[in-house]
C-alpha positions as a printed NumPy array, in Angstrom:
array([[ 60.359,  41.688, -29.078],
       [ 60.871,  44.009, -32.057],
       [ 61.434,  42.298, -35.42 ],
       [ 63.014,  43.262, -38.713],
       [ 61.187,  43.811, -41.981],
       [ 57.578,  42.6  , -41.547],
       [ 54.304,  43.17 , -43.354],
       [ 50.77 ,  43.436, -42.018],
       [ 47.739,  41.805, -43.612],
       [ 44.234,  42.685, -42.405],
       [ 41.22 ,  40.479, -43.178],
       [ 37.826,  41.934, -42.291],
       [ 35.444,  38.967, -42.324],
       [ 31.774,  38.626, -41.533],
       [ 32.384,  37.457, -37.973],
       [ 35.472,  39.45 , -37.033],
       [ 38.882,  40.789, -38.018],
       [ 42.058,  38.725, -38.409],
       [ 45.468,  40.376, -38.672],
       [ 48.802,  38.693, -39.437],
       [ 52.231,  40.285, -39.152],
       [ 54.689,  38.24 , -41.22 ],
       [ 58.332,  38.587, -42.1  ],
       [ 59.54 ,  38.433, -45.692],
       [ 60.632,  34.806, -45.199],
       [ 57.073,  33.85 , -44.217],
       [ 57.611,  33.637, -40.461],
       [ 54.447,  34.762, -38.691],
       [ 55.554,  37.218, -36.028],
       [ 52.097,  37.631, -34.538],
       [ 48.447,  37.076, -35.291],
       [ 45.286,  38.359, -33.661],
       [ 41.567,  37.864, -34.068],
       [ 38.823,  40.113, -32.712],
       [ 35.247,  38.846, -33.126],
       [ 32.294,  41.084, -33.797],
       [ 28.548,  40.658, -34.019],
       [ 27.749,  43.265, -36.609],
       [ 24.938,  41.518, -38.493],
       [ 21.635,  43.357, -38.514],
       [ 18.866,  41.057, -37.219],
       [ 15.258,  40.602, -38.362],
       [ 15.742,  41.457, -42.03 ],
       [ 13.697,  40.038, -44.925],
       [ 14.911,  36.609, -46.13 ],
       [ 17.04 ,  37.801, -49.052],
       [ 18.626,  40.718, -47.185],
       [ 21.968,  40.721, -45.366],
       [ 23.427,  43.824, -43.732],
       [ 26.11 ,  44.722, -41.197],
       [ 26.578,  47.758, -38.991],
       [ 29.611,  49.53 , -40.382],
       [ 30.247,  51.223, -37.034],
       [ 31.412,  47.92 , -35.553],
       [ 34.099,  47.298, -38.187],
       [ 36.767,  49.798, -37.238],
       [ 36.791,  49.027, -33.477],
       [ 37.401,  45.357, -34.315],
       [ 40.066,  46.23 , -36.895],
       [ 42.019,  48.62 , -34.715],
       [ 41.98 ,  46.237, -31.72 ],
       [ 43.201,  43.374, -33.88 ],
       [ 45.979,  45.493, -35.398],
       [ 47.076,  46.778, -32.008],
       [ 47.287,  43.22 , -30.681],
       [ 49.394,  42.17 , -33.678],
       [ 51.876,  45.056, -33.718],
       [ 52.116,  45.608, -29.963],
       [ 55.626,  44.628, -28.889],
       [ 56.608,  43.619, -32.444],
       [ 57.23 ,  47.002, -33.985],
       [ 55.433,  48.764, -36.799],
       [ 55.124,  46.985, -40.16 ],
       [ 56.751,  48.126, -43.396],
       [ 53.285,  48.467, -44.944],
       [ 49.671,  47.384, -44.419],
       [ 46.907,  46.112, -46.704],
       [ 43.266,  45.095, -46.225],
       [ 40.976,  42.489, -47.743],
       [ 37.269,  41.94 , -47.151],
       [ 34.178,  40.285, -48.58 ],
       [ 33.506,  40.51 , -52.313],
       [ 30.315,  42.284, -53.327],
       [ 29.85 ,  44.174, -50.045],
       [ 29.082,  47.864, -50.604],
       [ 28.036,  50.957, -48.643],
       [ 27.387,  54.675, -49.133],
       [ 29.469,  57.323, -47.361],
       [ 28.969,  61.061, -46.912],
       [ 31.295,  63.864, -47.938],
       [ 32.695,  63.583, -44.415],
       [ 33.331,  59.865, -44.998],
       [ 30.658,  58.773, -42.547],
       [ 28.549,  55.722, -43.45 ],
       [ 25.057,  56.675, -44.63 ],
       [ 23.858,  53.063, -44.776],
       [ 24.526,  49.72 , -43.254],
       [ 26.789,  47.641, -45.442],
       [ 24.91 ,  45.63 , -48.048],
       [ 26.704,  42.324, -47.634],
       [ 28.156,  39.922, -50.187],
       [ 25.274,  37.457, -49.683],
       [ 22.476,  40.029, -49.934],
       [ 20.363,  39.063, -52.964],
       [ 17.439,  41.496, -52.72 ],
       [ 18.369,  43.175, -56.018],
       [ 17.185,  40.388, -58.324],
       [ 15.204,  42.675, -60.63 ],
       [ 17.988,  45.248, -60.775],
       [ 20.597,  42.577, -61.546],
       [ 18.548,  41.405, -64.507],
       [ 18.28 ,  44.932, -65.9  ],
       [ 21.983,  45.642, -65.455],
       [ 22.803,  42.301, -67.06 ],
       [ 20.857,  43.352, -70.152],
       [ 22.535,  46.783, -70.254],
       [ 25.96 ,  45.239, -69.693],
       [ 25.565,  42.252, -72.002],
       [ 28.643,  43.192, -74.05 ],
       [ 30.754,  43.494, -70.898],
       [ 29.486,  40.149, -69.635],
       [ 30.407,  38.551, -72.938],
       [ 33.909,  40.013, -72.962],
       [ 34.701,  39.12 , -69.358],
       [ 32.818,  35.83 , -69.295],
       [ 30.567,  36.273, -66.258],
       [ 26.952,  37.022, -65.395],
       [ 25.843,  39.936, -63.23 ],
       [ 24.045,  38.449, -60.219],
       [ 21.823,  39.897, -57.455],
       [ 24.773,  39.55 , -55.06 ],
       [ 26.879,  41.963, -57.155],
       [ 27.57 ,  45.39 , -55.659],
       [ 26.288,  47.152, -58.756],
       [ 22.836,  45.572, -58.424],
       [ 22.602,  46.741, -54.817],
       [ 23.473,  50.293, -55.85 ],
       [ 20.627,  50.379, -58.343],
       [ 18.311,  48.988, -55.655],
       [ 19.487,  51.751, -53.299],
       [ 18.759,  54.403, -55.927],
       [ 15.21 ,  53.124, -56.372],
       [ 14.359,  52.414, -52.749],
       [ 16.471,  54.878, -50.71 ],
       [ 16.638,  57.783, -53.144],
       [ 17.419,  60.444, -50.543],
       [ 20.398,  58.477, -49.204],
       [ 21.537,  57.712, -52.739],
       [ 21.546,  61.376, -53.686],
       [ 23.229,  62.465, -50.437],
       [ 26.022,  59.931, -50.859],
       [ 29.414,  61.319, -51.78 ],
       [ 30.798,  57.888, -52.741],
       [ 29.869,  54.226, -52.941],
       [ 32.694,  52.046, -51.664],
       [ 33.467,  48.444, -50.763],
       [ 34.187,  47.008, -47.323],
       [ 37.972,  46.845, -47.823],
       [ 37.932,  50.442, -49.107],
       [ 36.287,  51.631, -45.913],
       [ 38.977,  50.138, -43.666],
       [ 41.735,  51.344, -45.982],
       [ 40.213,  54.809, -45.762],
       [ 40.195,  54.718, -41.969],
       [ 43.896,  53.862, -42.056],
       [ 45.029,  56.599, -44.439],
       [ 42.233,  59.189, -44.243],
       [ 41.346,  58.895, -47.944],
       [ 38.433,  56.927, -49.375],
       [ 38.863,  57.66 , -53.068],
       [ 40.506,  54.383, -54.208],
       [ 39.484,  50.799, -54.653],
       [ 41.266,  47.816, -56.195],
       [ 40.169,  45.996, -59.32 ],
       [ 39.229,  42.733, -57.555],
       [ 36.644,  44.516, -55.416],
       [ 35.55 ,  46.644, -58.379],
       [ 34.677,  43.588, -60.513],
       [ 31.259,  43.125, -58.875],
       [ 30.592,  46.826, -59.263],
       [ 30.792,  46.179, -63.052],
       [ 34.229,  47.71 , -63.594],
       [ 35.51 ,  47.023, -67.121],
       [ 38.703,  45.048, -66.514],
       [ 39.639,  44.951, -70.198],
       [ 39.523,  48.739, -70.789],
       [ 40.241,  49.528, -67.144],
       [ 37.435,  52.024, -66.689],
       [ 33.903,  52.319, -65.339],
       [ 31.473,  51.496, -68.166],
       [ 29.188,  54.208, -69.471],
       [ 26.026,  52.13 , -69.087],
       [ 26.227,  52.674, -65.307],
       [ 25.818,  56.419, -65.824],
       [ 22.972,  55.711, -68.243],
       [ 21.211,  53.73 , -65.496],
       [ 21.551,  56.576, -63.018],
       [ 24.638,  55.432, -61.108],
       [ 26.936,  58.49 , -61.38 ],
       [ 30.494,  57.506, -62.251],
       [ 31.823,  60.39 , -60.168],
       [ 30.454,  58.657, -57.064],
       [ 32.529,  55.551, -57.741],
       [ 36.126,  55.225, -56.517],
       [ 39.284,  55.409, -58.595],
       [ 40.384,  51.87 , -59.442],
       [ 44.03 ,  50.804, -59.075],
       [ 45.821,  47.425, -59.087],
       [ 45.995,  45.518, -55.793],
       [ 49.277,  46.316, -54.058],
       [ 49.537,  49.885, -55.33 ],
       [ 50.125,  52.418, -52.579],
       [ 47.026,  54.552, -52.001],
       [ 48.12 ,  56.491, -48.938],
       [ 49.979,  56.493, -45.634],
       [ 48.789,  55.733, -42.131],
       [ 47.409,  59.019, -40.835],
       [ 48.04 ,  60.503, -37.4  ],
       [ 44.659,  59.469, -35.99 ],
       [ 44.911,  55.883, -37.246],
       [ 48.462,  55.693, -35.894],
       [ 47.234,  56.594, -32.416],
       [ 44.426,  54.051, -32.602],
       [ 46.34 ,  51.116, -34.077],
       [ 49.964,  51.492, -32.996],
       [ 51.221,  51.564, -36.598],
       [ 53.755,  54.318, -37.24 ],
       [ 52.371,  57.407, -38.937],
       [ 53.479,  57.517, -42.572],
       [ 53.513,  53.723, -43.025],
       [ 52.445,  52.873, -46.608],
       [ 48.851,  51.682, -47.09 ],
       [ 48.247,  49.597, -50.201],
       [ 45.148,  48.782, -52.214],
       [ 43.822,  45.417, -51.105],
       [ 41.86 ,  42.467, -52.442],
       [ 38.634,  40.557, -52.061],
       [ 38.866,  37.907, -49.358],
       [ 38.666,  35.163, -51.98 ],
       [ 41.652,  36.519, -53.901],
       [ 43.587,  37.017, -50.661],
       [ 42.867,  33.397, -49.7  ],
       [ 44.104,  32.254, -53.103],
       [ 47.429,  34.03 , -52.573],
       [ 47.633,  32.652, -49.023],
       [ 47.283,  29.144, -50.454],
       [ 50.404,  29.652, -52.566],
       [ 48.542,  29.772, -55.903],
       [ 49.802,  33.22 , -56.879],
       [ 51.881,  32.631, -59.999],
       [ 51.107,  31.75 , -63.603],
       [ 49.885,  28.138, -63.855],
       [ 49.117,  27.765, -60.142],
       [ 45.747,  26.358, -59.002],
       [ 44.097,  25.918, -55.627],
       [ 41.017,  24.291, -54.16 ],
       [ 39.33 ,  25.676, -51.082],
       [ 37.295,  22.913, -49.466],
       [ 35.042,  24.461, -46.873],
       [ 31.25 ,  24.426, -46.717],
       [ 31.458,  24.676, -50.501],
       [ 34.136,  23.66 , -52.999],
       [ 35.869,  26.646, -54.635],
       [ 38.538,  26.383, -57.332],
       [ 40.793,  29.23 , -58.489],
       [ 43.918,  29.59 , -60.58 ],
       [ 46.205,  31.925, -62.497],
       [ 46.184,  31.944, -66.313],
       [ 47.877,  34.089, -68.943],
       [ 44.687,  34.54 , -70.948],
       [ 41.116,  35.229, -69.903],
       [ 39.102,  31.995, -69.625],
       [ 35.575,  32.555, -70.893],
       [ 32.672,  30.236, -70.189],
       [ 29.485,  30.632, -72.256],
       [ 27.657,  28.767, -69.495],
       [ 28.524,  31.389, -66.879],
       [ 29.938,  28.8  , -64.473],
       [ 33.134,  30.714, -63.773],
       [ 34.341,  34.302, -63.687],
       [ 37.829,  35.788, -63.658],
       [ 39.488,  38.392, -61.495],
       [ 42.416,  40.368, -62.859],
       [ 45.689,  39.341, -61.221],
       [ 47.733,  42.129, -59.583],
       [ 50.377,  41.613, -62.304],
       [ 47.977,  41.493, -65.259],
       [ 47.329,  37.765, -65.513],
       [ 43.832,  36.373, -64.956],
       [ 42.451,  34.548, -61.932],
       [ 39.562,  32.324, -63.101],
       [ 37.489,  30.415, -60.601],
       [ 34.202,  28.794, -59.814],
       [ 32.281,  27.595, -56.791],
       [ 30.376,  24.329, -56.545],
       [ 27.311,  23.927, -54.367],
       [ 28.865,  20.754, -52.965],
       [ 31.564,  20.622, -50.318],
       [ 31.868,  20.059, -46.59 ],
       [ 28.207,  20.936, -46.122],
       [ 27.36 ,  17.339, -47.069],
       [ 29.069,  16.135, -43.875],
       [ 27.539,  18.827, -41.685],
       [ 24.016,  18.034, -42.885],
       [ 24.325,  14.216, -42.909],
       [ 26.434,  13.778, -39.759],
       [ 25.58 ,  16.671, -37.406],
       [ 27.636,  16.636, -34.227],
       [ 29.771,  13.679, -35.344],
       [ 33.481,  13.434, -34.532],
       [ 34.747,  13.589, -38.111],
       [ 38.333,  12.844, -37.121],
       [ 37.25 ,   9.535, -35.611],
       [ 35.149,   8.767, -38.671],
       [ 38.204,   9.436, -40.861],
       [ 40.218,   6.875, -38.904],
       [ 37.529,   4.241, -39.344],
       [ 36.732,   5.067, -42.972],
       [ 40.337,   4.686, -44.081],
       [ 39.971,   0.904, -44.09 ],
       [ 36.913,   0.801, -46.401],
       [ 38.009,   2.972, -49.315],
       [ 37.359,   2.776, -52.151],
       [ 33.692,   2.229, -51.385],
       [ 31.204,   0.376, -53.546],
       [ 29.008,   3.469, -53.69 ],
       [ 28.777,   6.342, -56.134],
       [ 27.784,   9.6  , -54.448],
       [ 26.989,  13.085, -55.668],
       [ 26.928,  14.729, -52.206],
       [ 24.717,  17.769, -52.769],
       [ 23.068,  18.881, -49.533],
       [ 20.596,  21.284, -51.16 ],
       [ 18.896,  21.773, -54.514],
       [ 20.79 ,  23.329, -57.416],
       [ 24.34 ,  23.236, -58.773],
       [ 26.44 ,  26.033, -60.305],
       [ 29.857,  24.484, -61.054],
       [ 31.177,  22.302, -62.707],
       [ 27.734,  22.143, -64.286],
       [ 24.64 ,  24.266, -63.879],
       [ 21.251,  22.919, -62.917],
       [ 18.709,  24.686, -60.738],
       [ 16.984,  21.364, -60.045],
       [ 20.054,  19.209, -59.326],
       [ 19.75 ,  16.97 , -56.261],
       [ 22.268,  14.714, -54.575],
       [ 22.23 ,  10.957, -55.01 ],
       [ 23.911,   7.75 , -53.85 ],
       [ 24.067,   4.732, -56.133],
       [ 24.499,   1.339, -54.483],
       [ 23.404,  -0.186, -51.187],
       [ 25.356,   1.251, -48.231],
       [ 26.59 ,  -1.218, -45.626],
       [ 26.153,   1.482, -42.996],
       [ 26.642,   5.159, -42.219],
       [ 30.421,   4.822, -42.253],
       [ 30.374,   3.764, -45.894],
       [ 28.034,   6.67 , -46.674],
       [ 30.533,   8.98 , -44.968],
       [ 33.44 ,   7.66 , -47.03 ],
       [ 31.35 ,   7.876, -50.215],
       [ 30.622,  11.538, -49.491],
       [ 34.352,  12.226, -49.324],
       [ 34.807,  10.421, -52.632],
       [ 31.892,  12.265, -54.217],
       [ 33.333,  15.698, -53.461],
       [ 36.619,  14.516, -54.989],
       [ 34.75 ,  13.462, -58.143],
       [ 33.159,  16.912, -58.379],
       [ 36.586,  18.509, -57.903],
       [ 38.079,  16.44 , -60.727],
       [ 35.158,  17.248, -63.014],
       [ 35.65 ,  20.945, -62.244],
       [ 39.297,  20.828, -63.27 ],
       [ 38.385,  18.883, -66.406],
       [ 35.81 ,  21.548, -67.321],
       [ 38.437,  24.263, -66.837],
       [ 40.716,  22.301, -69.151],
       [ 37.938,  22.055, -71.727],
       [ 37.607,  25.857, -71.548],
       [ 41.296,  26.294, -72.348],
       [ 42.951,  26.494, -68.917],
       [ 46.161,  24.547, -68.282],
       [ 46.223,  22.642, -64.995],
       [ 49.535,  21.111, -63.921],
       [ 50.352,  18.216, -61.655],
       [ 50.044,  19.991, -58.3  ],
       [ 47.217,  21.836, -56.594],
       [ 47.341,  23.923, -53.446],
       [ 44.481,  23.306, -51.037],
       [ 43.031,  25.149, -48.055],
       [ 39.81 ,  25.18 , -46.049],
       [ 38.473,  23.005, -43.256],
       [ 38.302,  19.961, -45.525],
       [ 42.044,  20.206, -46.17 ],
       [ 42.654,  19.329, -42.525],
       [ 41.448,  15.773, -43.192],
       [ 44.417,  13.651, -44.288],
       [ 42.072,  10.887, -45.438],
       [ 40.218,  13.342, -47.653],
       [ 43.545,  14.619, -49.03 ],
       [ 44.523,  11.025, -49.877],
       [ 41.197,  10.37 , -51.626],
       [ 41.28 ,  13.661, -53.522],
       [ 44.893,  13.228, -54.654],
       [ 44.1  ,   9.712, -55.871],
       [ 40.954,  10.789, -57.747],
       [ 42.638,  13.864, -59.247],
       [ 45.91 ,  12.007, -59.9  ],
       [ 47.722,  15.131, -58.747],
       [ 49.78 ,  16.206, -55.753],
       [ 48.001,  18.292, -53.128],
       [ 49.929,  20.9  , -51.135],
       [ 48.486,  22.246, -47.899],
       [ 49.997,  25.501, -46.555],
       [ 50.86 ,  25.982, -42.926],
       [ 48.866,  29.229, -42.556],
       [ 45.369,  29.086, -44.038],
       [ 44.188,  32.647, -43.345],
       [ 43.281,  35.297, -45.943],
       [ 45.219,  37.814, -43.84 ],
       [ 48.381,  35.906, -44.773],
       [ 47.578,  36.469, -48.433],
       [ 47.355,  40.184, -47.727],
       [ 50.712,  40.067, -45.933],
       [ 52.201,  38.425, -49.037],
       [ 50.691,  41.079, -51.34 ],
       [ 51.94 ,  43.827, -49.016],
       [ 55.461,  42.378, -49.101],
       [ 55.278,  42.135, -52.903],
       [ 54.323,  45.819, -53.083],
       [ 57.319,  46.929, -51.03 ],
       [ 60.072,  44.506, -52.097],
       [ 59.762,  44.983, -55.86 ],
       [ 59.683,  41.228, -56.5  ],
       [ 57.128,  39.255, -58.477],
       [ 54.09 ,  38.16 , -56.5  ],
       [ 54.735,  34.515, -57.355],
       [ 58.306,  34.552, -56.056],
       [ 57.257,  36.338, -52.86 ],
       [ 54.476,  33.793, -52.317],
       [ 56.861,  30.86 , -52.869],
       [ 59.116,  32.24 , -50.156],
       [ 56.461,  33.272, -47.655],
       [ 53.873,  30.488, -48.009],
       [ 55.146,  27.416, -46.158],
       [ 53.815,  23.999, -47.195],
       [ 52.685,  22.038, -44.156],
       [ 51.807,  18.775, -45.923],
       [ 52.132,  17.327, -49.431],
       [ 50.021,  14.325, -50.419],
       [ 50.38 ,  12.398, -53.663],
       [ 48.047,   9.874, -55.314],
       [ 47.974,   6.301, -54.069],
       [ 48.571,   4.106, -57.164],
       [ 46.101,   1.398, -56.148],
       [ 43.392,   3.87 , -55.211],
       [ 43.956,   5.888, -58.395],
       [ 43.295,   2.835, -60.52 ],
       [ 40.093,   1.998, -58.67 ],
       [ 38.873,   5.59 , -58.668],
       [ 39.475,   6.032, -62.404],
       [ 36.666,   3.617, -63.257],
       [ 34.381,   5.013, -60.555],
       [ 34.966,   8.587, -61.7  ],
       [ 34.086,   7.729, -65.297],
       [ 30.818,   6.197, -64.112],
       [ 30.193,   9.251, -61.914],
       [ 30.639,  11.684, -64.798],
       [ 28.444,   9.58 , -67.08 ],
       [ 25.728,   9.585, -64.419],
       [ 25.969,  13.364, -64.006],
       [ 25.704,  13.842, -67.78 ],
       [ 22.698,  11.508, -67.901],
       [ 20.805,  13.169, -65.046],
       [ 21.721,  16.785, -65.786],
       [ 22.294,  16.987, -69.548],
       [ 22.415,  20.813, -69.732],
       [ 25.783,  21.094, -68.016],
       [ 27.278,  24.156, -69.665]])
């Protein structure tokens, strides 16, 4: 059945494409997901690539399923993985597989770019890593010189899909451009890239997320079902789109994504710099800053310790034994990056567990301790964190975990009804067309499914345990910043 004013968000992920068509009041008209198996097999250990040719078929099928029978959207926008980059020809055909966000082959190149861009790193408060797009481009120049020279442009994953929609590949947004070393303060490509042999003319024009960069072309209209001439806007990285989908889109908002890892992001008026390189900041579509950091802890501790377990049943049983008598730092692998940095950090449990159920509950508590420490570190760096935090991710589905986290944090946790990054893109798309502030649009469109506050008795018990946890972290890993 045709609907009124609705906006389409497209999320190209690593495993498939999700699209959401949402009205301006937040009602989801339709949603579709088309899986894909685009990963290139049998690559060296630090490499990660995808076949670009599989992206558009998945995208257009997902869009067609979303808009079919619902009418064409007012506008469309695309997000995708941060740090993913590819080369295209003058005819806009891919010359390479996509070098994915988790490809870390360019370790040497990242180090050299970091030295050349030291001033930029200092101003923006981040470190250039092997996973950054810019490091992969320098690797491509040195190891695939013919392709590098033939390339007309180097673009990001979201740019490619946006280009297929509007027939123009010349723009990117400033969230995707960050890992290509775009200077967010001066809003230009830095000259040291040209000095290192990465021609600035082969890099896209950078615009704010939400700015119109074209219209749906005739060919894309035929393939997707979107009306020709529909506005196409500059998108976001998937992480920034997820942040907006959580509801944390306005000044002072914060959100925690609790998935395999624990990721924290917020919106601040001023740039938050960290000499320890634990966080980095995106530029908000409206000129604020979006600082964030990712811990190495998170839901992975449950996957590795309790493989195949029914976690919902364990939640029901564990509710009667919290707070536990254990103190857990639930790191499933070696090395931590936020809220402290230590390449040699390893998980630990202090105390004698009565059984696996108590270990399970202690893991939930331990992640909550890490989350609180992360917010305290952000406060120490100058960020203001209020009394409520939005939360998304698989871990946010656990009401026991929400109760523990709210009690440890001593803050209210708000879980949105729709947890998909594509919803964040629908919100940004609506913002671009309605002329309202992104925060006000997000407050209207993002529906809160559940709000959980701290339990007074648990908060008191966890206060002492958290203090002991932080003291133990400081003792074991003294170089925390």
